[in-house]
The first five atom37 places (N, CA, C, CB, O) and aatype in JSON, in Angstrom:
{
  "aatype": [20, 20, 20, 20, 20, 20, 20, 20, 20, 20, 20, 20, 20, 20, 20, 20, 20, 20, 20, 20, 20, 20, 20, 20, 20, 20, 20, 20, 20, 20, 20, 20, 20, 20, 20, 20, 20, 20, 20, 20, 20, 20, 20, 20, 20, 20, 20, 20, 20, 20, 20, 20, 20, 20, 20, 20, 20, 20, 20, 20, 20, 20, 20, 20, 20, 20, 20, 20, 20, 20, 20, 20, 20, 20, 20, 20, 20, 20, 20, 20, 20, 20, 20, 20, 20, 20, 20, 20, 20, 20, 20, 20, 20, 20, 20, 20, 20, 20, 20, 20, 20, 20, 20, 20, 20, 20, 20, 20, 20, 20, 20, 20, 20, 20, 20, 20, 20, 20, 20, 20, 20, 20, 20, 20, 20, 20, 20, 20, 20, 20, 20, 20, 20, 20, 20, 20, 20, 20, 20, 20, 20, 20, 20, 20, 20],
  "atom_mask": [
    [1, 1, 1, 1, 1],
    [1, 1, 1, 1, 1],
    [1, 1, 1, 1, 1],
    [1, 1, 1, 1, 1],
    [1, 1, 1, 1, 1],
    [1, 1, 1, 1, 1],
    [1, 1, 1, 1, 1],
    [1, 1, 1, 1, 1],
    [1, 1, 1, 1, 1],
    [1, 1, 1, 1, 1],
    [1, 1, 1, 1, 1],
    [1, 1, 1, 1, 1],
    [1, 1, 1, 1, 1],
    [1, 1, 1, 1, 1],
    [1, 1, 1, 1, 1],
    [1, 1, 1, 1, 1],
    [1, 1, 1, 1, 1],
    [1, 1, 1, 1, 1],
    [1, 1, 1, 1, 1],
    [1, 1, 1, 1, 1],
    [1, 1, 1, 1, 1],
    [1, 1, 1, 1, 1],
    [1, 1, 1, 1, 1],
    [1, 1, 1, 1, 1],
    [1, 1, 1, 1, 1],
    [1, 1, 1, 1, 1],
    [1, 1, 1, 1, 1],
    [1, 1, 1, 1, 1],
    [1, 1, 1, 1, 1],
    [1, 1, 1, 1, 1],
    [1, 1, 1, 1, 1],
    [1, 1, 1, 1, 1],
    [1, 1, 1, 1, 1],
    [1, 1, 1, 1, 1],
    [1, 1, 1, 1, 1],
    [1, 1, 1, 1, 1],
    [1, 1, 1, 1, 1],
    [1, 1, 1, 1, 1],
    [1, 1, 1, 1, 1],
    [1, 1, 1, 1, 1],
    [1, 1, 1, 1, 1],
    [1, 1, 1, 1, 1],
    [1, 1, 1, 1, 1],
    [1, 1, 1, 1, 1],
    [1, 1, 1, 1, 1],
    [1, 1, 1, 1, 1],
    [1, 1, 1, 1, 1],
    [1, 1, 1, 1, 1],
    [1, 1, 1, 1, 1],
    [1, 1, 1, 1, 1],
    [1, 1, 1, 1, 1],
    [1, 1, 1, 1, 1],
    [1, 1, 1, 1, 1],
    [1, 1, 1, 1, 1],
    [1, 1, 1, 1, 1],
    [1, 1, 1, 1, 1],
    [1, 1, 1, 1, 1],
    [1, 1, 1, 1, 1],
    [1, 1, 1, 1, 1],
    [1, 1, 1, 1, 1],
    [1, 1, 1, 1, 1],
    [1, 1, 1, 1, 1],
    [1, 1, 1, 1, 1],
    [1, 1, 1, 1, 1],
    [1, 1, 1, 1, 1],
    [1, 1, 1, 1, 1],
    [1, 1, 1, 1, 1],
    [1, 1, 1, 1, 1],
    [1, 1, 1, 1, 1],
    [1, 1, 1, 1, 1],
    [1, 1, 1, 1, 1],
    [1, 1, 1, 1, 1],
    [1, 1, 1, 1, 1],
    [1, 1, 1, 1, 1],
    [1, 1, 1, 1, 1],
    [1, 1, 1, 1, 1],
    [1, 1, 1, 1, 1],
    [1, 1, 1, 1, 1],
    [1, 1, 1, 1, 1],
    [1, 1, 1, 1, 1],
    [1, 1, 1, 1, 1],
    [1, 1, 1, 1, 1],
    [1, 1, 1, 1, 1],
    [1, 1, 1, 1, 1],
    [1, 1, 1, 1, 1],
    [1, 1, 1, 1, 1],
    [1, 1, 1, 1, 1],
    [1, 1, 1, 1, 1],
    [1, 1, 1, 1, 1],
    [1, 1, 1, 1, 1],
    [1, 1, 1, 1, 1],
    [1, 1, 1, 1, 1],
    [1, 1, 1, 1, 1],
    [1, 1, 1, 1, 1],
    [1, 1, 1, 1, 1],
    [1, 1, 1, 1, 1],
    [1, 1, 1, 1, 1],
    [1, 1, 1, 1, 1],
    [1, 1, 1, 1, 1],
    [1, 1, 1, 1, 1],
    [1, 1, 1, 1, 1],
    [1, 1, 1, 1, 1],
    [1, 1, 1, 1, 1],
    [1, 1, 1, 1, 1],
    [1, 1, 1, 1, 1],
    [1, 1, 1, 1, 1],
    [1, 1, 1, 1, 1],
    [1, 1, 1, 1, 1],
    [1, 1, 1, 1, 1],
    [1, 1, 1, 1, 1],
    [1, 1, 1, 1, 1],
    [1, 1, 1, 1, 1],
    [1, 1, 1, 1, 1],
    [1, 1, 1, 1, 1],
    [1, 1, 1, 1, 1],
    [1, 1, 1, 1, 1],
    [1, 1, 1, 1, 1],
    [1, 1, 1, 1, 1],
    [1, 1, 1, 1, 1],
    [1, 1, 1, 1, 1],
    [1, 1, 1, 1, 1],
    [1, 1, 1, 1, 1],
    [1, 1, 1, 1, 1],
    [1, 1, 1, 1, 1],
    [1, 1, 1, 1, 1],
    [1, 1, 1, 1, 1],
    [1, 1, 1, 1, 1],
    [1, 1, 1, 1, 1],
    [1, 1, 1, 1, 1],
    [1, 1, 1, 1, 1],
    [1, 1, 1, 1, 1],
    [1, 1, 1, 1, 1],
    [1, 1, 1, 1, 1],
    [1, 1, 1, 1, 1],
    [1, 1, 1, 1, 1],
    [1, 1, 1, 1, 1],
    [1, 1, 1, 1, 1],
    [1, 1, 1, 1, 1],
    [1, 1, 1, 1, 1],
    [1, 1, 1, 1, 1],
    [1, 1, 1, 1, 1],
    [1, 1, 1, 1, 1],
    [1, 1, 1, 1, 1],
    [1, 1, 1, 1, 1],
    [1, 1, 1, 1, 1]
  ],
  "atom_positions": [
    [[22.58, -59.22, 43.01], [23.57, -60.66, 42.46], [22.78, -61.58, 42.93], [25.25, -60.97, 43.09], [21.91, -61.5, 43.79]],
    [[23.23, -62.69, 42.15], [22.3, -63.72, 42.3], [23.39, -64.72, 42.52], [21.22, -63.98, 41.06], [24.51, -64.46, 42.06]],
    [[23.2, -65.84, 43.18], [24.43, -67.22, 43.39], [24.39, -68.17, 42.63], [24.41, -68.02, 44.64], [23.38, -68.82, 42.36]],
    [[26.03, -68.45, 41.99], [25.76, -69.64, 40.99], [24.64, -71.01, 42.17], [27.84, -70.42, 40.35], [24.15, -71.18, 43.29]],
    [[24.81, -71.68, 40.7], [24.53, -73.04, 40.81], [26.47, -73.45, 40.8], [23.29, -73.7, 39.27], [27.42, -72.75, 40.44]],
    [[26.43, -74.67, 41.29], [27.89, -75.51, 41.18], [27.26, -76.55, 40.89], [28.98, -75.71, 42.48], [26.52, -77.18, 41.64]],
    [[27.62, -76.87, 39.38], [27.09, -78.44, 38.68], [28.7, -79.37, 38.83], [26.43, -78.21, 36.45], [29.6, -79.25, 38.0]],
    [[28.77, -80.08, 39.78], [29.87, -80.98, 39.86], [29.61, -82.07, 38.77], [30.02, -81.59, 41.34], [29.01, -83.04, 39.24]],
    [[29.83, -82.15, 37.73], [29.69, -83.3, 37.06], [30.91, -83.71, 35.49], [28.06, -83.13, 36.69], [31.27, -83.07, 34.51]],
    [[31.24, -85.37, 36.14], [31.9, -85.75, 34.73], [31.92, -85.85, 33.68], [32.13, -86.3, 34.54], [32.89, -85.76, 32.94]],
    [[30.35, -86.14, 33.29], [30.08, -86.6, 32.37], [29.75, -85.4, 31.2], [29.14, -87.51, 32.76], [29.02, -84.52, 31.66]],
    [[30.1, -85.22, 29.93], [30.13, -84.92, 29.42], [28.98, -84.35, 28.72], [30.73, -85.41, 29.29], [28.76, -83.19, 28.37]],
    [[28.09, -85.68, 28.56], [26.91, -85.16, 28.38], [26.05, -84.93, 28.84], [26.53, -85.39, 27.92], [25.21, -84.21, 28.3]],
    [[25.84, -85.59, 30.33], [24.95, -84.91, 31.21], [25.28, -83.54, 31.6], [24.81, -85.63, 32.35], [24.42, -82.72, 31.91]],
    [[26.49, -83.32, 31.59], [26.68, -81.41, 31.67], [25.84, -80.9, 31.1], [27.9, -80.63, 31.03], [24.91, -80.27, 31.6]],
    [[26.1, -81.16, 29.66], [25.31, -80.61, 28.55], [23.5, -80.63, 28.61], [25.83, -81.49, 27.29], [22.64, -79.76, 28.44]],
    [[23.48, -81.81, 28.88], [21.7, -81.55, 29.38], [21.74, -81.11, 30.49], [20.62, -82.81, 29.52], [20.84, -80.28, 30.38]],
    [[22.08, -81.01, 31.49], [21.34, -80.23, 32.85], [22.14, -78.6, 32.6], [21.89, -81.19, 34.82], [21.96, -77.89, 33.59]],
    [[22.87, -77.98, 31.59], [23.2, -76.71, 30.7], [22.28, -76.38, 29.93], [24.28, -76.8, 29.87], [22.07, -75.28, 29.43]],
    [[21.61, -77.51, 29.82], [20.55, -77.5, 28.79], [19.03, -76.93, 29.19], [20.43, -78.97, 28.34], [18.34, -76.06, 28.67]],
    [[18.82, -77.8, 30.33], [17.5, -77.57, 31.23], [17.37, -77.04, 31.86], [17.01, -78.13, 31.8], [16.18, -76.87, 32.1]],
    [[18.54, -76.13, 32.89], [18.51, -75.43, 33.26], [18.61, -73.7, 32.41], [19.14, -75.97, 33.99], [18.27, -72.66, 32.96]],
    [[19.02, -73.79, 31.41], [18.96, -72.23, 30.58], [17.31, -72.29, 30.39], [20.03, -72.1, 28.71], [16.55, -71.4, 30.79]],
    [[16.79, -73.77, 29.55], [14.92, -74.32, 29.47], [14.31, -73.22, 30.38], [14.42, -76.23, 30.34], [13.48, -72.4, 29.98]],
    [[14.8, -73.28, 31.63], [14.09, -73.16, 33.11], [13.8, -71.84, 33.08], [14.97, -73.54, 34.49], [12.89, -71.25, 33.65]],
    [[14.84, -71.34, 32.19], [15.16, -69.45, 32.17], [15.46, -68.64, 33.93], [13.25, -68.47, 31.39], [15.1, -67.56, 34.41]],
    [[16.37, -69.94, 34.55], [17.14, -69.36, 35.71], [17.87, -68.2, 35.5], [18.03, -70.24, 36.22], [18.04, -68.1, 34.28]],
    [[18.58, -66.95, 36.3], [19.19, -66.05, 35.73], [20.31, -66.4, 36.47], [18.66, -64.7, 35.73], [21.35, -65.75, 36.32]],
    [[20.25, -67.7, 37.56], [21.59, -67.57, 38.01], [22.35, -68.24, 37.69], [21.79, -67.58, 39.01], [22.13, -69.45, 37.58]],
    [[23.56, -67.69, 37.44], [25.17, -68.13, 36.24], [25.19, -69.64, 37.37], [27.42, -66.5, 36.36], [24.9, -69.92, 38.53]],
    [[25.84, -70.45, 35.85], [26.13, -71.95, 36.39], [27.66, -72.05, 36.38], [25.45, -73.23, 35.38], [28.45, -71.48, 35.63]],
    [[27.88, -72.83, 37.32], [29.5, -73.14, 37.57], [29.5, -74.36, 37.5], [30.23, -72.72, 38.9], [28.83, -74.9, 38.37]],
    [[30.19, -75.27, 36.53], [30.5, -76.68, 36.03], [32.24, -76.92, 36.18], [29.92, -76.81, 34.26], [33.19, -76.26, 35.75]],
    [[32.15, -78.16, 37.0], [33.42, -78.77, 37.48], [33.35, -79.95, 37.12], [33.73, -78.72, 38.86], [32.31, -80.55, 36.82]],
    [[34.37, -80.34, 37.13], [34.61, -81.95, 36.19], [34.75, -83.15, 37.54], [36.6, -81.95, 34.96], [34.41, -84.34, 37.5]],
    [[35.38, -82.4, 38.69], [35.97, -83.5, 39.45], [35.83, -82.79, 41.24], [37.84, -83.81, 38.75], [36.11, -81.65, 41.63]],
    [[35.39, -83.79, 41.89], [35.59, -83.69, 43.54], [36.59, -82.85, 44.15], [35.93, -84.98, 44.11], [36.3, -82.21, 45.16]],
    [[38.22, -82.75, 43.44], [38.54, -81.98, 43.88], [38.83, -80.56, 43.44], [39.11, -82.47, 44.23], [39.42, -79.76, 44.17]],
    [[38.32, -80.23, 42.01], [37.82, -79.13, 41.49], [36.78, -78.22, 42.12], [37.42, -79.5, 40.46], [36.73, -76.99, 42.06]],
    [[35.68, -79.33, 42.92], [34.69, -78.36, 43.56], [35.4, -78.16, 44.59], [33.24, -78.77, 43.89], [35.84, -77.01, 44.48]],
    [[35.79, -78.65, 45.58], [35.98, -78.33, 46.29], [37.32, -77.29, 46.27], [35.8, -79.26, 46.83], [37.31, -76.45, 47.16]],
    [[38.46, -77.26, 45.34], [38.24, -75.97, 45.06], [38.05, -74.55, 44.91], [38.1, -76.02, 45.01], [38.59, -73.49, 45.22]],
    [[36.71, -75.13, 44.08], [35.8, -73.92, 44.19], [35.51, -73.37, 45.1], [34.84, -74.0, 43.84], [36.0, -72.26, 45.24]],
    [[34.23, -74.07, 46.5], [34.36, -74.45, 46.76], [34.85, -73.5, 48.3], [34.65, -75.13, 45.9], [34.1, -72.93, 49.1]],
    [[36.46, -73.6, 48.33], [37.1, -73.55, 49.56], [37.99, -72.17, 48.79], [37.98, -75.19, 50.19], [38.89, -71.76, 49.51]],
    [[37.88, -71.53, 47.63], [38.28, -70.66, 46.65], [39.92, -70.44, 46.98], [37.34, -69.26, 46.69], [40.44, -69.41, 47.4]],
    [[40.57, -71.67, 46.68], [41.36, -72.17, 46.48], [41.91, -72.38, 44.79], [41.03, -73.05, 47.21], [41.15, -72.62, 43.85]],
    [[43.52, -72.23, 44.71], [43.94, -73.2, 43.58], [43.32, -71.64, 42.37], [42.79, -75.29, 43.57], [43.31, -70.47, 42.73]],
    [[42.93, -72.14, 41.05], [42.23, -71.51, 40.51], [41.49, -70.27, 40.57], [41.83, -72.08, 40.41], [41.42, -69.2, 39.97]],
    [[40.85, -71.02, 41.78], [39.6, -70.02, 42.08], [39.96, -69.26, 43.11], [38.24, -70.68, 42.45], [38.82, -68.96, 43.46]],
    [[40.5, -68.84, 43.7], [41.62, -67.74, 45.18], [40.65, -66.39, 44.68], [44.27, -67.34, 44.79], [40.16, -65.71, 45.58]],
    [[40.49, -66.17, 43.83], [40.11, -64.8, 43.09], [38.82, -64.71, 43.15], [40.51, -64.63, 41.62], [38.32, -63.63, 43.47]],
    [[37.78, -66.11, 42.78], [36.34, -65.99, 43.03], [35.33, -64.46, 44.12], [36.23, -67.51, 43.81], [35.71, -63.58, 44.89]],
    [[34.38, -64.76, 43.73], [33.82, -63.84, 44.24], [33.28, -64.49, 45.64], [32.84, -63.27, 43.26], [32.5, -65.45, 45.57]],
    [[33.78, -63.86, 47.21], [33.09, -64.59, 47.83], [32.06, -64.91, 48.83], [33.56, -64.86, 47.95], [31.82, -64.53, 49.98]],
    [[31.52, -65.76, 47.99], [29.99, -65.68, 47.89], [29.66, -67.38, 47.39], [29.43, -64.29, 46.58], [29.62, -67.74, 46.21]],
    [[29.41, -68.33, 48.65], [28.38, -69.99, 48.6], [27.68, -69.77, 47.17], [26.79, -70.21, 50.15], [27.24, -68.76, 46.64]],
    [[27.77, -71.38, 46.66], [26.41, -71.09, 45.97], [25.07, -71.6, 46.05], [26.56, -71.26, 44.89], [24.7, -72.45, 46.85]],
    [[24.51, -71.14, 45.37], [23.13, -71.41, 46.31], [22.47, -72.8, 46.02], [21.9, -70.22, 45.98], [21.31, -72.86, 46.42]],
    [[22.93, -73.86, 45.46], [23.07, -74.8, 45.45], [24.11, -76.06, 44.51], [22.08, -74.73, 45.49], [24.35, -76.12, 43.3]],
    [[24.53, -76.91, 45.6], [25.5, -77.72, 44.38], [24.74, -79.18, 44.34], [27.47, -77.96, 44.9], [24.45, -80.01, 45.19]],
    [[24.56, -79.06, 42.77], [24.06, -80.34, 41.9], [25.12, -81.36, 41.4], [23.35, -79.83, 40.6], [25.62, -81.32, 40.28]],
    [[25.51, -82.67, 42.74], [26.38, -82.9, 42.99], [26.55, -84.81, 42.5], [26.44, -82.26, 44.35], [25.75, -85.63, 42.95]],
    [[27.38, -85.1, 41.83], [27.2, -86.72, 40.84], [28.31, -87.06, 41.99], [27.77, -86.94, 38.58], [29.17, -86.36, 42.53]],
    [[27.78, -88.99, 42.16], [28.61, -89.55, 43.16], [29.87, -90.16, 42.57], [27.85, -90.57, 43.93], [30.97, -90.33, 43.11]],
    [[29.52, -90.42, 41.49], [30.66, -90.94, 40.58], [31.45, -90.29, 39.79], [30.3, -91.69, 39.83], [31.26, -89.96, 38.62]],
    [[33.1, -89.99, 41.07], [33.56, -88.51, 40.36], [35.0, -88.84, 40.07], [33.42, -86.97, 41.44], [35.34, -89.99, 40.36]],
    [[36.04, -87.92, 39.48], [37.36, -88.78, 40.08], [37.77, -87.97, 40.54], [38.39, -89.51, 39.34], [37.21, -86.9, 40.78]],
    [[38.88, -88.27, 40.78], [39.74, -87.3, 41.75], [39.11, -87.83, 43.34], [39.36, -85.3, 41.36], [39.52, -88.88, 43.85]],
    [[38.18, -87.05, 43.95], [37.26, -87.25, 45.04], [35.9, -87.74, 44.66], [37.12, -86.03, 45.76], [35.15, -86.91, 44.13]],
    [[35.54, -88.75, 44.82], [34.42, -88.86, 44.69], [33.17, -87.78, 45.31], [34.43, -90.01, 45.07], [33.51, -86.73, 45.84]],
    [[31.02, -88.34, 45.13], [30.69, -87.12, 45.45], [30.66, -87.46, 46.98], [29.36, -86.53, 44.72], [31.14, -86.48, 47.54]],
    [[30.2, -88.78, 48.26], [30.26, -88.23, 48.82], [31.46, -88.62, 49.42], [29.33, -88.09, 49.21], [31.44, -89.46, 50.32]],
    [[32.25, -88.23, 49.14], [33.27, -87.36, 50.12], [33.73, -85.5, 50.1], [34.7, -88.15, 49.81], [34.4, -84.85, 50.9]],
    [[32.94, -85.06, 48.7], [32.67, -84.14, 48.91], [31.4, -83.38, 49.18], [33.15, -83.91, 48.32], [31.34, -82.19, 48.86]],
    [[30.69, -83.8, 49.57], [29.17, -83.72, 50.8], [30.31, -83.57, 52.32], [27.72, -85.93, 50.86], [30.37, -82.6, 53.07]],
    [[31.03, -84.76, 52.4], [31.65, -84.88, 53.69], [32.25, -83.62, 54.19], [32.65, -85.91, 53.66], [32.1, -82.92, 55.19]],
    [[33.43, -83.56, 52.49], [34.16, -82.2, 53.47], [33.44, -80.42, 53.3], [36.12, -82.05, 52.77], [33.9, -79.28, 53.43]],
    [[32.22, -80.96, 52.97], [31.09, -80.03, 52.52], [30.58, -79.89, 54.32], [29.73, -80.89, 51.11], [31.0, -79.24, 55.27]],
    [[29.83, -80.55, 54.19], [29.53, -80.53, 55.83], [30.38, -80.32, 57.17], [29.07, -81.66, 56.08], [30.05, -80.04, 58.32]],
    [[31.51, -80.57, 56.6], [32.43, -80.85, 58.67], [33.36, -79.17, 58.13], [34.39, -83.32, 59.09], [34.37, -78.62, 58.57]],
    [[32.51, -78.86, 57.16], [33.21, -77.34, 56.69], [32.24, -76.25, 57.31], [33.28, -77.08, 54.79], [31.27, -75.84, 56.68]],
    [[32.52, -75.86, 58.47], [31.6, -74.15, 58.68], [31.55, -73.4, 58.2], [31.67, -73.32, 59.4], [30.73, -72.52, 58.45]],
    [[32.77, -73.34, 56.86], [32.11, -71.87, 55.96], [31.2, -72.75, 54.68], [33.77, -70.54, 55.04], [30.94, -72.1, 53.67]],
    [[30.91, -73.69, 54.74], [30.05, -74.62, 53.53], [28.97, -75.14, 54.36], [30.96, -76.05, 52.72], [28.0, -75.08, 53.6]],
    [[28.65, -75.51, 55.26], [27.88, -76.84, 55.54], [26.23, -76.41, 55.61], [28.47, -77.59, 57.13], [25.25, -77.05, 55.98]],
    [[26.38, -75.12, 55.13], [24.71, -74.62, 55.16], [24.36, -74.3, 53.47], [24.45, -72.88, 56.3], [23.37, -73.62, 53.22]],
    [[25.5, -74.98, 52.02], [24.48, -74.46, 51.29], [24.42, -76.19, 50.81], [24.82, -72.96, 50.09], [25.26, -77.07, 50.99]],
    [[23.06, -76.25, 50.12], [22.26, -77.12, 50.1], [22.55, -78.04, 49.01], [21.11, -76.6, 50.1], [22.33, -77.65, 47.86]],
    [[23.08, -79.41, 49.24], [23.24, -80.46, 48.71], [22.46, -80.75, 47.77], [23.27, -81.23, 49.42], [21.3, -80.33, 47.88]],
    [[22.84, -81.64, 46.41], [21.59, -82.52, 45.81], [21.98, -83.62, 45.06], [20.68, -81.75, 44.88], [22.02, -83.43, 43.85]],
    [[22.32, -84.91, 45.54], [23.1, -85.48, 45.05], [22.22, -86.12, 43.63], [23.72, -86.35, 46.12], [21.12, -86.68, 43.65]],
    [[23.08, -85.83, 42.47], [21.9, -85.86, 41.58], [23.37, -86.91, 40.71], [20.97, -83.96, 40.8], [24.49, -86.66, 40.27]],
    [[22.24, -88.45, 40.85], [23.06, -89.49, 40.19], [22.76, -90.58, 39.03], [23.4, -90.16, 41.13], [21.72, -90.8, 39.65]],
    [[22.7, -91.33, 38.12], [22.7, -92.45, 38.29], [22.54, -94.24, 38.84], [22.96, -92.1, 38.2], [22.37, -95.38, 38.41]],
    [[22.7, -93.59, 39.87], [22.95, -94.89, 40.6], [21.86, -95.31, 41.97], [24.54, -94.75, 41.15], [21.82, -94.7, 43.04]],
    [[20.94, -96.65, 41.54], [19.94, -97.03, 42.54], [20.24, -97.08, 44.18], [19.55, -98.35, 42.14], [19.83, -96.87, 45.32]],
    [[21.41, -97.56, 43.23], [21.94, -98.41, 45.53], [21.3, -97.73, 46.74], [24.11, -98.04, 46.28], [21.14, -96.52, 46.9]],
    [[21.03, -98.55, 47.43], [20.3, -98.39, 48.35], [21.23, -97.55, 49.78], [19.7, -99.87, 48.55], [20.85, -96.85, 50.71]],
    [[22.61, -98.06, 49.34], [23.67, -98.07, 50.31], [23.86, -96.39, 49.67], [25.11, -99.49, 50.16], [23.58, -95.59, 50.56]],
    [[24.18, -95.85, 48.64], [24.74, -95.35, 48.06], [23.0, -94.25, 48.88], [25.39, -95.99, 46.41], [23.19, -93.59, 49.9]],
    [[21.97, -94.27, 48.42], [21.15, -93.29, 49.19], [21.38, -93.31, 50.69], [19.69, -93.55, 48.94], [21.83, -92.18, 50.91]],
    [[21.32, -93.99, 51.88], [21.55, -93.79, 52.88], [22.65, -93.15, 53.3], [21.41, -94.6, 53.27], [22.57, -92.31, 54.2]],
    [[24.15, -93.56, 52.54], [25.74, -92.52, 52.75], [25.17, -91.35, 52.51], [27.24, -92.72, 51.57], [25.03, -90.41, 53.29]],
    [[24.83, -91.44, 51.32], [24.32, -89.64, 51.03], [23.57, -89.32, 52.31], [23.04, -89.29, 49.47], [24.2, -88.38, 52.77]],
    [[22.76, -89.53, 52.98], [21.8, -88.71, 53.73], [22.54, -88.59, 55.02], [20.29, -89.34, 53.88], [22.43, -87.69, 55.85]],
    [[23.26, -89.58, 55.07], [23.64, -89.76, 56.6], [24.82, -88.78, 56.5], [24.08, -91.46, 57.19], [25.36, -88.36, 57.52]],
    [[25.28, -88.35, 55.04], [26.08, -87.04, 55.32], [26.17, -86.12, 55.22], [26.71, -86.86, 55.16], [27.15, -85.39, 55.27]],
    [[24.54, -85.84, 54.96], [23.96, -84.63, 55.74], [23.86, -84.03, 53.87], [25.26, -83.58, 57.32], [24.03, -82.81, 53.76]],
    [[23.51, -85.07, 52.08], [22.75, -84.43, 51.59], [20.96, -83.43, 51.92], [22.87, -85.27, 50.91], [20.32, -83.77, 52.91]],
    [[20.65, -82.81, 51.41], [19.21, -82.22, 51.45], [18.08, -82.91, 50.21], [19.42, -80.46, 51.19], [16.92, -82.51, 50.28]],
    [[18.34, -83.64, 49.42], [18.29, -84.43, 48.19], [18.79, -85.36, 47.32], [18.25, -83.98, 47.71], [19.57, -84.94, 46.47]],
    [[18.44, -86.88, 47.34], [18.88, -86.9, 45.94], [18.04, -87.84, 45.03], [20.34, -87.33, 45.9], [17.24, -88.77, 45.11]],
    [[18.76, -86.97, 44.05], [17.79, -87.65, 43.05], [18.12, -88.29, 41.28], [16.73, -86.49, 42.95], [18.44, -87.6, 40.31]],
    [[17.9, -89.87, 41.33], [18.57, -90.68, 40.31], [17.81, -89.51, 38.75], [17.93, -92.82, 40.48], [16.61, -89.37, 38.54]],
    [[18.72, -88.99, 38.1], [19.01, -88.69, 36.61], [17.98, -90.1, 36.07], [21.05, -88.75, 36.11], [17.97, -91.32, 36.25]],
    [[17.4, -89.38, 35.52], [16.77, -89.93, 34.34], [16.73, -90.34, 33.04], [16.29, -89.56, 34.24], [16.95, -89.53, 32.15]],
    [[16.47, -91.6, 32.78], [17.02, -91.88, 31.81], [16.62, -91.31, 30.7], [17.04, -92.92, 31.76], [17.57, -91.07, 29.95]],
    [[15.44, -90.95, 30.22], [14.47, -90.17, 28.77], [15.18, -88.69, 29.17], [12.1, -90.15, 28.88], [15.62, -88.18, 30.2]],
    [[15.06, -88.37, 27.98], [15.36, -87.06, 27.6], [13.9, -85.76, 28.7], [15.2, -87.15, 25.45], [14.07, -84.86, 29.53]],
    [[12.92, -86.23, 28.21], [12.0, -85.05, 28.32], [12.3, -84.98, 30.35], [9.94, -85.53, 27.53], [12.54, -83.96, 31.0]],
    [[12.12, -86.71, 30.97], [12.49, -86.54, 32.51], [13.1, -85.87, 32.89], [12.92, -87.27, 33.09], [12.66, -84.95, 33.58]],
    [[14.58, -86.03, 32.6], [15.6, -85.1, 32.92], [15.29, -84.09, 32.57], [16.74, -85.27, 32.53], [14.69, -83.55, 33.5]],
    [[15.35, -83.12, 31.24], [14.53, -81.8, 31.74], [13.72, -81.48, 32.16], [14.27, -81.2, 31.33], [13.8, -80.27, 31.99]],
    [[12.83, -81.68, 32.68], [12.12, -82.01, 33.79], [12.54, -81.56, 34.78], [11.98, -83.11, 33.99], [12.52, -80.36, 35.07]],
    [[13.07, -82.65, 35.61], [13.76, -82.95, 36.9], [14.91, -81.87, 37.13], [14.37, -84.48, 36.87], [15.14, -81.25, 38.17]],
    [[15.72, -81.77, 35.69], [16.43, -80.57, 35.91], [16.16, -79.05, 37.29], [16.22, -80.11, 34.46], [16.39, -78.58, 38.4]],
    [[15.14, -78.92, 35.28], [14.05, -77.31, 35.21], [13.46, -77.6, 37.0], [12.07, -77.4, 33.45], [13.7, -76.62, 37.71]],
    [[12.69, -78.87, 37.81], [12.71, -78.82, 39.0], [13.44, -78.05, 39.95], [12.84, -79.72, 39.18], [13.32, -77.0, 40.58]],
    [[14.29, -79.03, 39.79], [15.48, -79.03, 41.07], [16.14, -77.39, 40.74], [17.03, -80.64, 40.84], [16.72, -76.88, 41.7]],
    [[16.08, -76.75, 39.73], [16.83, -75.56, 39.3], [15.56, -74.55, 40.14], [17.11, -75.37, 37.3], [15.96, -73.79, 41.02]],
    [[14.33, -74.59, 39.87], [13.41, -73.88, 40.47], [13.66, -73.4, 42.03], [12.28, -74.67, 40.33], [14.01, -72.44, 42.71]],
    [[13.18, -74.83, 42.09], [13.6, -75.1, 43.76], [14.22, -74.09, 45.07], [14.69, -76.08, 43.66], [13.85, -73.44, 46.05]],
    [[15.55, -74.53, 44.21], [16.5, -74.54, 44.91], [17.55, -73.09, 44.47], [17.05, -76.01, 44.73], [18.59, -72.85, 45.07]],
    [[16.99, -72.21, 43.24], [17.31, -71.24, 42.55], [16.61, -70.3, 43.36], [17.04, -71.33, 41.15], [16.89, -69.3, 44.02]],
    [[15.56, -70.99, 43.07], [14.34, -69.56, 43.59], [13.24, -69.37, 44.62], [13.44, -69.27, 42.54], [12.73, -68.34, 45.04]],
    [[13.01, -70.76, 44.93], [11.96, -71.25, 45.43], [12.52, -71.38, 47.05], [11.48, -72.61, 44.6], [11.69, -70.78, 47.73]],
    [[13.34, -71.8, 47.73], [14.4, -72.41, 48.49], [14.83, -70.96, 49.22], [15.67, -73.29, 47.48], [15.7, -70.14, 48.92]],
    [[13.82, -70.99, 50.34], [15.36, -69.52, 51.13], [16.28, -70.29, 51.82], [14.78, -68.07, 52.69], [16.03, -71.17, 52.64]],
    [[17.61, -69.83, 51.36], [18.85, -70.64, 51.71], [19.07, -68.85, 53.75], [20.76, -70.64, 49.4], [18.57, -67.78, 54.09]],
    [[19.8, -69.55, 54.1], [20.3, -69.19, 54.97], [21.09, -68.1, 54.67], [20.77, -70.05, 55.49], [21.79, -68.2, 53.66]],
    [[21.15, -66.85, 55.46], [22.08, -65.41, 55.21], [23.81, -65.69, 55.13], [21.78, -64.24, 56.72], [24.46, -65.65, 56.17]],
    [[24.31, -65.89, 54.15], [25.6, -65.74, 53.43], [26.76, -65.1, 54.68], [25.33, -64.57, 51.95], [26.78, -63.88, 54.86]],
    [[27.62, -65.93, 55.43], [28.4, -65.3, 56.56], [29.99, -65.72, 55.99], [27.91, -66.02, 58.28], [30.33, -66.9, 56.03]],
    [[30.99, -64.61, 55.45], [31.81, -64.63, 55.07], [32.81, -65.88, 56.07], [32.03, -63.27, 54.89], [33.97, -66.12, 55.77]]
  ]
}
């Protein structure tokens, strides 16, 4: 069974574009989309409405920085501080070009920092490349419950 891609994004337009791009890339991985940092942590920790989900970590987390409830940096810190989650690849997918955001993301252990392209075709290509790399080409560490 293929591990899912976890998309953590609150902007409905960016969610739709990302889902279209991942579908076009013909990845077989399911995509789980959540709209805020609290829901992302519930999914990852298998809590709340996600308590019964399959006990398997996502192949990759595509994480927006600016999120309601718990922001992307706080989610990243929580993931890296949790022994069960810390090896999940996390890609910060954001519109922020602020150097302080970039540095903080890497300080917290992000695997990649990608600024969302504004142009449609560039956005599609970037998401395609991310999906293929992290869900297909990258060799993840073995999953241990």
